[in-house]
N, C-alpha and C positions, 0 to 999 in steps of 0.2 A: 884537716883530717876528716872532720865531719862532712864537709862539702864533698870530698872524694867518695866517702861512703854513701852519701845520699845520691850522688851522680851514678855510682855503680849500681845501686838498687834500682833506680829509675831505668837505667839502661837494661838491666836484667829483666825487669818486668816488661819493658817494651819488646825485647827480643823474644821472650816467651809468648807474648801476645801475637807477634808476627808468625810464630810457629803454629799457633793454634787457630789463627784467623781463617786459613783456607778450609779447615774442617768445619768451622762454624758456618761459613758461607755455603758449603756444599751440602749441608744437612737438609736443606729444603728441596733438593732436586728430586728425591725419590718420593713417589706417591705411596704412602704406607697402606692404602686401602686395596691396592691391586698388585698383582705380580708376585705374591708370596705363596705360591701353590706348592706342588710337590717338588719343584726344582729349587726351592729355597729362594726364589726371586732372582736367580741368575739371568733369566731371559729379560726381565724388566730392567735390571741393572745394565745389561748389555745394550738394550735399546736406548736407555737414557744417555749412557756415556759413549755410544757409537762403536762398541767393540763386538766382536763375534764370539761371545761366550767366554772369553778369557783363556781358552785352551790353545788358541792358535799361537805358535811360536813367533816371537818378534824377530825382525831382521837384525842381525848383529850390527850392521852399519848404523842403523837408526838408533839402536840402544847406545852405542858408543858415542854418537854425536849428541844424543840427549844428555848423557853423563857429562860430556865436555861442557855443554851449555849450563848445566846445574853448577858445575865447578866454577865456571867463569862468573856465574851469578853470585856465588859466595865471595869470590875474589873482588867483584865489584862492590859488594856490601862492605868488605874490609877496607877498600880504598876510600869509600865515602866516609867511613868512620875515621880513618886517618886524616882526611881533609877537615872534618869537623873538629877533631882533636887538635890539629895544627892551628886552626882558626881560634879555638878557645885558648890555647897556650899563647898565641900572638896577642890576643886581646887582653889577657890577664898578666902579661909580662911586666907591666908597670915601668917600661923604659929600660929594662934589663936587656942589653944588646945581645948577650949570650943566648938568652931564651928566645929572643926575636929571630936571631939568625938560625937557631935550631928549628923553630917553627916554620920559617920560610923554606928551609931546605926540605923538611918533611912534606910541606905543602906542595912544593915543586915536584918532588918524586912521586907523591901520591896522585897528582893530576896527570903526570906522564903515564903512570901505571894504569890509571883509569881509562885514559885514551887508548892505550894498547889493549886493555881488556875489552873495551867496547868494540874496537876493530875486530878482535878475535871472535867476539860474540856475533858480530854481523857476518863474518865469514862463515862461522859455524851454522848460522841460520840459513845462509845462502846454500851451503852444501846440503843441509838437511832438506830444504825444499827441493833441491835438484835430485837428491836420492829418493825421496818419497814420491816425487812426481815423474820419475823416470819410467819409461816403458820397458818392461822386462820381457 
């Protein structure tokens, strides 16, 4: 029980770190000495991130495809966690055939799911590049 609690705490801390890490790495992109005049720094932020002021409406197709990409990314993370969990259960089964067969079945389905998710992610990225690079 103690091992499960420790494993859960370490996993939770790692997950929270992964949520916070992008904000930490993006913190150094803005030059705090310039660009914060009367517009509140919007012009400088738009220049740094390559957007036109933030008021331009995004194309619905691009937004939907990006949402699909994010959802597939989360599903991929879940599949990798299932693969790791299956491997852990398999290694700690201690010869118990019931646990080994359960871990093998979960591992097999998680790998198949990960392959499907990676294929869907690749197709989504292909469609995204075709939509964003299309001549209108």
